[in-house]
N, C-alpha and C positions, 0 to 999 in steps of 0.2 A: 903235215898231212893230217886231216881230220877224218875219222871214220864214225859214222853212226849206223847202228845195226837194228833192224826190225825183222823179227821172225814171227809170222802169223801161221799158226797151225789150226786147222779147222777140219775135224772129222765129224761127219754128221750122217746119220741114217734114220729114215722114217719107216716105221713098220705099221702097216694098216691091218686091222683085225676086224673081220666081219662078226657082228653080234646079232642076236635075235632081232633087235630093233635098231637098225642103223649100223654104224661102224665106229671104230675107235682108231686113233692114230697115236702111236707111241714114238716120241722123238728121243734119240740117243745122241749125245753130243760130247765131244771133247774139244774145248776151245782154249787156246793158250796164245798169248801175245807176249813176246819178249822185246823190250826196247832198251838198248844199251847205248850210252853216250861214248864219245871218244875218251880213252884213258887206259890205265893199266891196273885198275882195281877190280874187285868182284863186280860182275855184271857190266863190265866196260871192255872195250877192245880198241886197239889203235892200228890194226892192220888187217887187210883182206887179200886173198889170192884166189883166183878161179881160172878154170881152163876147160876146154873140150878136148878129150883125149881118146886114143885108141890103144888097144892092147891085143897082141896077136894070140892065136890059138895056143894054149898051153904056155903062154908067155907071161912075163911079169913087168909091171910098170911100177918101179920103185921110186916113190916120192920122198926125197930127202928134205924133211921139214925145215931144216936150217939153211937150205939153199935152193929155193924154188924159183925158177925163172918165170917171170911174167912176160908173155910174148905179145907182140903187136899183131894186127891182122895179117901182116906180111910175113910173120914167122920170126922176126928179129927179136932179140931179148931187149925188152924195155927197161927192166929192172930185176933185181933178185930179192926175194923176200926170205928173211931169216927169222922164222918164228922162234920165240923163247917159250911161249905158252900158246896152246891151241884151245879154243873154247867152243867152236862150232865146226862140224864137218857135215856136209850134205853131199851125197853121191847119188846121181840118177843114172841108171843103166838105160841108155838110149837105144840099145840093140833090140831087134825084133825077136830074137831067139837066144837062148843060152843065158846062164847067170854068170855074174862076176863074183870073185871072192875078194874079200878085204882082210888083210892080215897075213900072218905066216911068213914074216920076213927074216926069221931066224934070229941070230944073236944081235943084229942091229935093229930089231923090230921095236917100234914105238908102242909099247904095251905096259901093263902094270896095274896095280891096285887103283880102283876108282875110274878105270877106263873100260870101254866096251871089249877091249882085247886084254885079258888079264895075263897072258903069257905069250911068248914069241911063236907059238904054234897055233894059236886060236885063229879061226876063220869065221867070217860072216858071209853068207851068200846073199847077193842082191839079184833077184830074178830079172829077166828081161822086162823092161818097162817099170821096174821097181825103184824104190827110193830108200836110202838109208840116211837117217838124220840122227846126229849125236850132238847134244849141247851140255855144257857145264859152265855155270856162271863163274866159278873159280878157275877152271881150266886145268889142263894137263901139261906139265913142263916138257920141253924138248931138250934132251941131253945132246948137245952139239958133238957130232962125230961118233957117238956110240948108239944110244937108243933113240934114233931119229928118223927111221924109215917106216913109212906107211906103204904097204904093198897092195896093189890092185892087180888081180890075175884074171886072164881069160881062161876059158875052159876048152871048148871044142872048135871055136871059130873066132875070127877077128871080131872084137866087140868095141863099141864106142860108149863113152860115158862123159858126163859133166860132173865137175867137182867144184865146190866152193869151201874155203876154210877161212875162219875168222879167229883172230887171237891177238897176241901181243908180240912186239919186237922190242929189242933193247933201245 
C-alpha cells in the first residue's frame, strides 16, 4: 500500500481601516503546505486511518492506536491498523453544542514529551464545530499495550466527531 499525504493550512483575515483619504486593507496570513511521500522516515508516512464516531454524554471513546479497526460503510471490519508512530491527528467536533475533550486516559494514555499531551491527565477541549490539528514530521511512537490510548470524551450530551490519523506501521 502506498500513502501520499498533503495537508494544506490556510488561515487568512483581512482588516479594513478607514483613513482620512480612502481606506487601507491589512492582510494577515498563515499558510502552510505539507507534502509527504509514502515511507517511514522524517516527513513520510505509510499508513492512514479515519472514522466518523460518536461518544456518549460523560462517556469515553478510547482509541487503541496499535489496534484501530477500519470499518466499511456497512460497519464490518475491513482491516486493523497498528500504528508504531503517529505523525498527524486531526479531530473535528461535528456536534452543534458542547465540547469534546482529548486526553486523560490515565496510565495507558498516549502522552509524553514532544506531544500535545505531556502527561496522562492532560486534556484539550475541542469546541462544537471546532478543529484540533497536530502534526510532527518525526512523529510520536506508540508503545504497544502500554502507552497506546488516545481518549476522546463527551461532556454533557452524545457528540459526534471525525478523526484522521496518519503515521507509520511496521
